[in-house]
KEDO-686938 format. One record per residue (C-alpha): y, x, z; residue in one letter. Coordinates in nm, 3 decimals. Layout:
BEGIN
R  Y  X  Z  A .
...
//
This chain:
BEGIN
R  0.736  11.272  2.326  M .
R  0.526  11.404  2.613  T .
R  0.160  11.345  2.538  G .
R  0.235  11.253  2.178  S .
R  -0.036  11.257  1.917  R .
R  0.000  11.432  1.585  S .
R  -0.126  11.404  1.229  F .
R  -0.080  11.648  0.941  H .
R  -0.182  11.638  0.577  R .
R  -0.098  11.883  0.298  A .
R  -0.187  11.864  -0.071  S .
R  -0.116  12.086  -0.367  R .
R  0.064  11.914  -0.657  V .
R  0.087  12.063  -1.006  E .
R  0.465  12.027  -1.044  V .
R  0.760  12.221  -0.910  S .
R  0.886  12.151  -0.559  A .
R  1.208  12.016  -0.715  E .
R  1.016  11.760  -0.922  E .
R  0.800  11.660  -0.626  L .
R  1.101  11.614  -0.401  G .
R  1.302  11.427  -0.664  A .
R  1.018  11.173  -0.702  W .
R  1.032  11.095  -0.330  H .
R  1.410  11.066  -0.323  F .
R  1.430  10.816  -0.610  R .
R  1.437  10.440  -0.554  P .
R  1.095  10.276  -0.548  G .
R  0.898  10.558  -0.385  A .
R  0.824  10.349  -0.074  I .
R  0.665  10.080  -0.295  H .
R  0.438  10.334  -0.463  R .
R  0.328  10.479  -0.128  L .
R  0.229  10.161  0.056  I .
R  -0.153  10.140  0.076  P .
R  -0.247  9.829  -0.124  P .
R  -0.516  9.716  0.118  W .
R  -0.254  9.684  0.395  E .
R  -0.041  9.373  0.439  S .
R  0.299  9.544  0.427  I .
R  0.617  9.409  0.270  R .
R  0.932  9.611  0.208  V .
R  1.226  9.416  0.346  V .
R  1.485  9.688  0.287  R .
R  1.450  10.019  0.111  E .
R  1.647  10.325  0.223  A .
R  1.834  10.374  -0.104  A .
R  2.013  10.602  -0.141  P .
R  1.810  10.818  0.093  L .
R  2.078  10.987  0.305  V .
R  2.126  11.064  0.674  D .
R  2.150  10.739  0.865  G .
R  1.986  10.524  0.596  A .
R  1.746  10.262  0.730  R .
R  1.423  10.129  0.585  A .
R  1.270  9.805  0.710  E .
R  0.914  9.692  0.647  I .
R  0.714  9.393  0.768  R .
R  0.359  9.472  0.881  I .
R  0.085  9.216  0.937  R .
R  -0.251  9.285  1.102  K .
R  -0.461  8.970  1.112  G .
R  -0.260  8.702  1.293  P .
R  -0.007  8.955  1.428  F .
R  0.311  9.061  1.250  A .
R  0.579  9.309  1.343  T .
R  0.880  9.479  1.184  T .
R  0.925  9.854  1.160  L .
R  1.279  9.989  1.123  V .
R  1.299  10.361  1.044  A .
R  1.616  10.573  1.043  V .
R  1.633  10.877  0.817  H .
R  1.780  11.210  0.921  D .
R  1.756  11.582  0.842  E .
R  1.781  11.473  0.478  V .
R  1.788  11.783  0.259  D .
R  1.716  11.686  -0.104  P .
R  1.488  11.777  -0.264  P .
R  1.324  11.976  0.018  R .
R  1.265  11.732  0.300  Q .
R  1.361  11.423  0.497  F .
R  1.258  11.275  0.830  V .
R  1.215  10.915  0.937  D .
R  1.212  10.810  1.301  T .
R  1.118  10.470  1.436  Q .
R  1.420  10.283  1.569  E .
R  1.222  9.965  1.631  R .
R  0.858  9.888  1.565  G .
R  0.496  9.882  1.673  P .
R  0.469  10.240  1.807  F .
R  0.583  10.382  2.136  G .
R  0.749  10.649  1.920  S .
R  0.711  10.775  1.562  W .
R  0.864  11.073  1.382  R .
R  0.749  11.158  1.030  H .
R  0.856  11.479  0.854  V .
R  0.818  11.485  0.473  H .
R  0.833  11.833  0.316  R .
R  0.815  11.946  -0.048  F .
R  0.755  12.320  -0.054  L .
R  0.724  12.570  -0.342  P .
R  0.375  12.705  -0.405  D .
R  0.438  12.926  -0.704  G .
R  0.662  12.861  -1.004  E .
R  0.506  12.533  -1.119  H .
R  0.321  12.413  -0.810  R .
R  0.424  12.262  -0.481  A .
R  0.281  12.163  -0.145  M .
R  0.327  11.805  -0.030  L .
R  0.327  11.800  0.351  E .
R  0.336  11.503  0.588  D .
R  0.361  11.578  0.960  S .
R  0.372  11.296  1.214  I .
R  0.414  11.286  1.591  R .
R  0.369  10.949  1.755  F .
R  0.291  10.760  2.073  D .
R  0.105  10.432  2.090  L .
R  0.271  10.143  2.275  P .
R  0.210  10.053  2.641  F .
R  0.264  10.404  2.777  G .
R  -0.035  10.538  2.976  P .
R  -0.257  10.255  2.850  L .
R  -0.186  10.355  2.490  G .
R  -0.299  10.709  2.564  R .
R  -0.644  10.575  2.657  L .
R  -0.706  10.459  2.299  V .
R  -0.956  10.699  2.130  P .
R  -0.808  10.939  1.876  R .
R  -1.082  10.916  1.614  A .
R  -1.014  10.564  1.477  P .
R  -0.640  10.632  1.453  I .
R  -0.688  10.964  1.278  E .
R  -0.941  10.805  1.044  R .
R  -0.697  10.530  0.945  E .
R  -0.407  10.773  0.895  L .
R  -0.640  10.989  0.689  G .
R  -0.721  10.691  0.461  R .
R  -0.356  10.605  0.416  Q .
R  -0.233  10.954  0.341  F .
R  -0.526  11.036  0.112  A .
R  -0.411  10.739  -0.094  F .
R  -0.043  10.837  -0.078  R .
R  -0.107  11.193  -0.193  H .
R  -0.348  11.086  -0.468  A .
R  -0.103  10.833  -0.608  R .
R  0.187  11.080  -0.591  T .
R  -0.011  11.344  -0.780  R .
R  -0.121  11.099  -1.047  E .
R  0.223  10.942  -1.100  D .
R  0.378  11.285  -1.146  L .
R  0.099  11.390  -1.382  R .
R  0.145  11.075  -1.590  R .
R  0.522  11.110  -1.619  H .
R  0.497  11.478  -1.702  G .
R  0.228  11.425  -1.965  E .
R  0.422  11.149  -2.143  I .
R  0.752  11.340  -2.122  A .
R  0.588  11.649  -2.272  A .
R  0.458  11.446  -2.566  R .
R  0.743  11.204  -2.637  F .
R  1.048  11.358  -2.470  G .
R  1.199  11.343  -2.124  A .
R  1.504  11.126  -2.201  R .
R  1.568  10.881  -1.919  A .
R  1.572  10.520  -2.041  L .
R  1.742  10.202  -1.928  R .
R  1.471  9.936  -1.910  I .
R  1.498  9.563  -1.850  G .
R  1.206  9.391  -1.677  V .
R  1.132  9.021  -1.631  T .
R  0.876  8.913  -1.372  G .
R  0.992  9.207  -1.163  A .
R  0.902  9.052  -0.827  T .
R  0.534  8.992  -0.900  G .
R  0.250  9.226  -0.811  L .
R  0.261  9.417  -1.140  V .
R  0.638  9.387  -1.180  G .
R  0.717  9.534  -0.838  T .
R  0.492  9.832  -0.897  Q .
R  0.609  9.880  -1.256  L .
R  0.975  9.891  -1.152  C .
R  0.891  10.143  -0.878  A .
R  0.680  10.354  -1.114  F .
R  0.957  10.367  -1.374  L .
R  1.240  10.437  -1.130  S .
R  1.053  10.716  -0.948  T .
R  0.993  10.865  -1.293  G .
R  1.370  10.891  -1.343  G .
R  1.436  10.578  -1.549  H .
R  1.695  10.311  -1.471  E .
R  1.549  9.965  -1.420  V .
R  1.736  9.637  -1.464  I .
R  1.558  9.333  -1.314  R .
R  1.609  8.992  -1.474  F .
R  1.615  8.715  -1.210  V .
R  1.624  8.337  -1.234  R .
R  1.892  8.282  -0.971  G .
R  2.235  8.435  -0.941  E .
R  2.221  8.814  -0.980  P .
R  2.300  9.014  -0.670  G .
R  2.569  9.280  -0.625  P .
R  2.324  9.572  -0.641  G .
R  2.363  9.868  -0.873  T .
R  2.122  10.137  -0.986  G .
R  1.768  10.039  -0.884  A .
R  1.903  9.717  -0.734  G .
R  2.076  9.602  -1.052  A .
R  1.989  9.247  -1.158  T .
R  2.084  9.016  -1.444  R .
R  2.031  8.645  -1.486  R .
R  1.800  8.462  -1.723  W .
R  1.639  8.117  -1.748  N .
R  1.285  8.130  -1.891  P .
R  1.271  7.752  -1.937  A .
R  1.546  7.759  -2.202  D .
R  1.435  7.938  -2.523  P .
R  1.777  7.887  -2.688  E .
R  2.016  8.004  -2.414  R .
R  1.776  8.143  -2.155  G .
R  1.892  8.503  -2.190  M .
R  2.232  8.619  -2.312  A .
R  2.217  8.870  -2.602  P .
R  2.481  9.084  -2.433  E .
R  2.251  9.127  -2.132  S .
R  2.013  9.342  -2.340  V .
R  2.264  9.531  -2.557  E .
R  2.272  9.839  -2.332  D .
R  1.893  9.852  -2.283  L .
R  1.656  10.095  -2.451  D .
R  1.352  9.875  -2.383  A .
R  1.261  9.531  -2.251  V .
R  0.932  9.465  -2.073  I .
R  0.852  9.095  -2.038  H .
R  0.601  9.011  -1.762  L .
R  0.710  8.668  -1.644  A .
R  0.468  8.375  -1.657  G .
R  0.310  8.122  -1.424  E .
R  -0.015  8.245  -1.260  P .
R  -0.317  8.092  -1.431  I .
R  -0.550  8.110  -1.129  A .
R  -0.324  7.938  -0.875  A .
R  -0.514  7.606  -0.882  G .
R  -0.720  7.361  -1.082  R .
R  -0.615  7.303  -1.440  W .
R  -0.483  6.952  -1.465  T .
R  -0.326  6.858  -1.797  E .
R  0.015  6.905  -1.636  E .
R  -0.079  7.252  -1.508  R .
R  -0.211  7.354  -1.848  K .
R  0.113  7.244  -2.012  R .
R  0.315  7.432  -1.750  S .
R  0.109  7.751  -1.796  I .
R  0.159  7.741  -2.172  R .
R  0.532  7.668  -2.157  E .
R  0.597  7.935  -1.892  S .
R  0.472  8.189  -2.146  R .
R  0.599  8.055  -2.475  T .
R  0.946  7.939  -2.367  L .
R  1.023  8.248  -2.163  G .
R  0.901  8.484  -2.434  T .
R  1.102  8.302  -2.698  A .
R  1.415  8.328  -2.481  A .
R  1.378  8.706  -2.450  V .
R  1.297  8.750  -2.820  A .
R  1.603  8.547  -2.927  R .
R  1.831  8.751  -2.699  A .
R  1.696  9.075  -2.844  I .
R  1.736  8.947  -3.200  A .
R  2.093  8.832  -3.132  G .
R  2.213  9.152  -2.966  A .
R  2.470  9.366  -3.149  R .
R  2.279  9.676  -3.034  R .
R  1.912  9.592  -3.000  R .
R  1.662  9.763  -2.769  P .
R  1.429  10.005  -2.940  E .
R  1.114  9.829  -2.821  V .
R  1.008  9.491  -2.683  F .
R  0.688  9.492  -2.476  I .
R  0.555  9.145  -2.406  S .
R  0.263  9.104  -2.168  A .
R  -0.032  8.916  -2.313  S .
R  -0.397  8.878  -2.210  A .
R  -0.751  8.951  -2.324  I .
R  -0.799  8.576  -2.297  G .
R  -0.706  8.599  -2.666  F .
R  -1.073  8.679  -2.739  Y .
R  -1.225  8.390  -2.545  G .
R  -1.588  8.392  -2.437  H .
R  -1.780  8.637  -2.657  R .
R  -2.119  8.676  -2.490  G .
R  -2.250  9.030  -2.538  E .
R  -2.025  9.100  -2.840  E .
R  -1.780  9.390  -2.813  W .
R  -1.426  9.323  -2.939  V .
R  -1.106  9.519  -2.995  D .
R  -0.758  9.463  -3.138  E .
R  -0.901  9.401  -3.488  R .
R  -1.119  9.112  -3.369  S .
R  -1.044  8.747  -3.446  A .
R  -0.922  8.521  -3.164  P .
R  -1.165  8.309  -2.971  G .
R  -1.164  7.932  -2.942  E .
R  -1.041  7.708  -2.664  G .
R  -0.745  7.666  -2.434  Y .
R  -0.688  8.029  -2.328  L .
R  -0.709  8.182  -2.677  P .
R  -0.471  7.910  -2.803  D .
R  -0.223  7.986  -2.524  V .
R  -0.233  8.361  -2.590  V .
R  -0.181  8.316  -2.964  R .
R  0.120  8.092  -2.901  A .
R  0.247  8.340  -2.642  W .
R  0.234  8.630  -2.887  E .
R  0.379  8.419  -3.169  D .
R  0.682  8.345  -2.948  A .
R  0.804  8.705  -3.002  T .
R  0.870  8.629  -3.370  V .
R  1.251  8.648  -3.347  A .
R  1.243  9.005  -3.218  A .
R  0.982  9.112  -3.474  R .
R  1.178  8.957  -3.760  N .
R  1.488  9.143  -3.640  A .
R  1.305  9.472  -3.690  G .
R  1.245  9.553  -3.323  V .
R  0.918  9.729  -3.251  R .
R  0.716  9.468  -3.060  T .
R  0.403  9.538  -2.857  V .
R  0.166  9.277  -2.713  H .
R  -0.010  9.437  -2.415  V .
R  -0.329  9.232  -2.374  R .
R  -0.405  9.283  -2.007  V .
R  -0.757  9.273  -1.865  G .
R  -0.854  9.208  -1.502  V .
R  -0.605  9.418  -1.303  V .
R  -0.764  9.584  -1.001  L .
R  -0.533  9.592  -0.701  S .
R  -0.623  9.537  -0.338  A .
R  -0.275  9.387  -0.293  A .
R  -0.346  9.079  -0.504  G .
R  -0.535  8.921  -0.791  G .
R  -0.912  8.917  -0.840  A .
R  -0.996  9.222  -0.629  L .
R  -0.797  9.099  -0.329  A .
R  -0.977  8.763  -0.345  R .
R  -1.321  8.922  -0.371  M .
R  -1.270  9.184  -0.101  R .
R  -1.312  8.954  0.200  T .
R  -1.638  8.784  0.086  P .
R  -1.786  9.125  0.009  F .
R  -1.681  9.266  0.347  L .
R  -1.852  8.967  0.507  L .
R  -2.170  9.039  0.313  G .
R  -2.129  8.733  0.090  A .
R  -2.043  8.906  -0.237  G .
R  -2.247  8.911  -0.553  G .
R  -2.269  8.802  -0.916  P .
R  -2.085  8.494  -1.041  I .
R  -2.298  8.262  -1.253  G .
R  -2.564  8.466  -1.429  D .
R  -2.343  8.776  -1.400  G .
R  -2.389  8.871  -1.766  R .
R  -2.036  8.780  -1.879  Q .
R  -1.816  9.070  -1.984  G .
R  -1.585  9.208  -1.714  F .
R  -1.305  9.406  -1.881  S .
R  -1.090  9.563  -1.613  W .
R  -0.803  9.809  -1.572  I .
R  -0.667  9.984  -1.266  S .
R  -0.313  9.889  -1.171  L .
R  -0.202  10.250  -1.217  D .
R  -0.345  10.262  -1.570  D .
R  -0.169  9.937  -1.656  L .
R  0.161  10.095  -1.550  L .
R  0.076  10.408  -1.745  G .
R  -0.007  10.195  -2.051  T .
R  0.332  10.024  -2.034  M .
R  0.514  10.359  -2.026  L .
R  0.290  10.510  -2.295  F .
R  0.339  10.230  -2.548  V .
R  0.710  10.218  -2.468  M .
R  0.754  10.589  -2.547  R .
R  0.515  10.608  -2.844  N .
R  0.707  10.497  -3.155  P .
R  0.386  10.459  -3.359  E .
R  0.245  10.174  -3.152  I .
R  0.323  9.811  -3.240  A .
R  0.131  9.484  -3.228  G .
R  -0.162  9.414  -2.995  P .
R  -0.281  9.675  -2.744  V .
R  -0.577  9.608  -2.518  N .
R  -0.490  9.724  -2.165  A .
R  -0.846  9.769  -2.039  V .
R  -1.049  10.065  -1.921  A .
R  -1.291  10.204  -2.181  P .
R  -1.596  10.109  -1.973  N .
R  -1.622  9.731  -1.949  A .
R  -1.942  9.609  -1.784  L .
R  -2.119  9.283  -1.698  P .
R  -1.978  9.099  -1.399  Q .
R  -2.294  9.163  -1.198  R .
R  -2.243  9.536  -1.261  G .
R  -1.891  9.508  -1.122  F .
R  -2.029  9.332  -0.813  A .
R  -2.284  9.609  -0.764  R .
R  -2.019  9.885  -0.775  V .
R  -1.782  9.694  -0.544  L .
R  -2.062  9.647  -0.293  G .
R  -2.142  10.019  -0.306  R .
R  -1.778  10.122  -0.248  V .
R  -1.744  9.878  0.045  L .
R  -2.094  9.964  0.175  R .
R  -2.194  9.600  0.168  R .
R  -2.471  9.404  -0.005  P .
R  -2.388  9.252  -0.343  S .
R  -2.667  9.006  -0.411  F .
R  -2.526  8.675  -0.280  A .
R  -2.469  8.476  -0.603  P .
R  -2.203  8.216  -0.672  L .
R  -2.393  7.976  -0.901  P .
R  -2.228  7.830  -1.209  A .
R  -2.256  7.474  -1.078  F .
R  -2.069  7.576  -0.760  A .
R  -1.793  7.742  -0.965  V .
R  -1.755  7.426  -1.169  S .
R  -1.752  7.202  -0.861  A .
R  -1.503  7.419  -0.671  L .
R  -1.263  7.517  -0.948  F .
R  -1.325  7.292  -1.247  G .
R  -1.221  7.413  -1.593  E .
R  -1.014  7.696  -1.446  M .
R  -1.322  7.844  -1.278  G .
R  -1.543  7.805  -1.583  R .
R  -1.296  7.981  -1.812  R .
R  -1.183  8.257  -1.573  L .
R  -1.505  8.325  -1.380  L .
R  -1.796  8.229  -1.605  L .
R  -1.652  8.330  -1.943  D .
R  -1.589  8.690  -2.041  G .
R  -1.568  8.948  -2.315  A .
R  -1.649  9.317  -2.352  F .
R  -1.313  9.453  -2.470  V .
R  -1.243  9.804  -2.600  R .
R  -0.899  9.976  -2.578  P .
R  -0.922  10.106  -2.934  T .
R  -0.546  10.146  -2.993  V .
R  -0.490  10.338  -2.669  L .
R  -0.784  10.573  -2.717  T .
R  -0.694  10.640  -3.081  A .
R  -0.336  10.723  -2.973  A .
R  -0.460  10.972  -2.714  G .
R  -0.388  10.781  -2.395  Y .
R  -0.567  10.950  -2.103  R .
R  -0.691  10.707  -1.842  F .
R  -0.642  10.786  -1.475  S .
R  -0.942  10.568  -1.396  H .
R  -1.206  10.534  -1.664  S .
R  -1.466  10.491  -1.390  S .
R  -1.474  10.161  -1.201  L .
R  -1.582  10.336  -0.883  E .
R  -1.282  10.572  -0.907  Q .
R  -1.042  10.280  -0.935  A .
R  -1.199  10.086  -0.648  L .
R  -1.208  10.385  -0.414  R .
R  -0.834  10.442  -0.459  L .
R  -0.734  10.077  -0.423  E .
R  -0.957  10.006  -0.124  L .
R  -0.884  10.325  0.070  G .
R  -1.232  10.466  0.025  R .
R  -1.140  10.809  -0.111  L .
R  -1.347  11.103  0.004  H .
R  -1.221  11.324  0.286  A .
R  -1.059  11.569  0.044  D .
R  -0.861  11.287  -0.119  G .
R  -1.073  11.271  -0.433  T .
R  -1.233  10.958  -0.570  D .
//
């Protein structure tokens, strides 16, 4: 590696070196460490992480795509491992991960990289500053997420016990599902993914079981949940994928009610039932509420979305009647640069075309992706929580306020409006309900139960997701 460049980052983490190392060696860690603003897809995870194991990821930069294959060696759990590029976009790449003691209950997380750019001598002409700046962004995010995941798992284990659970998850391949499975497995839990096709041969983190969400009677076999401690049901057709024709509206409703009923019937029919059934829901339950603040005690709104959410929650009735603790997590706008609303808004804002939608006064009740994952684990472990739970940050704000903060984080203007008539013309009923309607929603159940948000500030959440942390890794 003559003439190689280097990068080093070290951060103190408030856990033992053994806990820090164990987190990195568990399945799913690579998913938690991928910067969400990057277009990177994990093709193959190195699990188990042993000498000779290979990881494969697909990287896209604009119109260009390439595959990175990394081989692991010098694996010494839980102290360190090394990955070296076998094939990929760099001339060479060697990344040493170390997890070092720093006192009895603290550790140092160290990442040291030596690399060459492609094209030999030409690559060495590329200035160092932009590369170091981009690596700094990525590893500030990685270290911040690692610290927060470990804090969250430790805090919940200290309060509710550290017993590892076996958890079944539907919708495990979606944006939230992928990250939830990784968050749970790196925390030491065993995750079983329910898939619509034939289950694969994987075990451990790769274990899958079959279900059919379109069949509420026989869609999920009761025996497939009998060894589970919890079931988290996330599956459902995306509501913002296109205009709402009558056929699309029917499909959206049935994807939620039929699938939920199938899971609830399986849980009710099991000889040994899971302790808890968590079924995703939505703050669409409240409908358009103007400047009114609402929480879990509020009445439902009126219209298509509130009707769908009520039917969705009612579809859990079989599990509830069987005595299984059932939680409806009413999810707000999930902020992730990898998908959803934030990913769609990022490009217009970067181009200087971002701003308020309609009059911008509609309530914008949001939650960071990491807090949504933390909410799922918190309500799963807390035996006192049942019924509806609003998964939103405590500081909802008008949509124009959200636009202002996003513009500040991206260092772009935020005054280019998207008028209501344009929303209606472009998106029809879907746009009117999802973009022009809103509600100011409070997470009363979570705050009363003592849940501690990772991101109660919108700017904090956006800085993490968009790679705009400060130089010291703080938000």
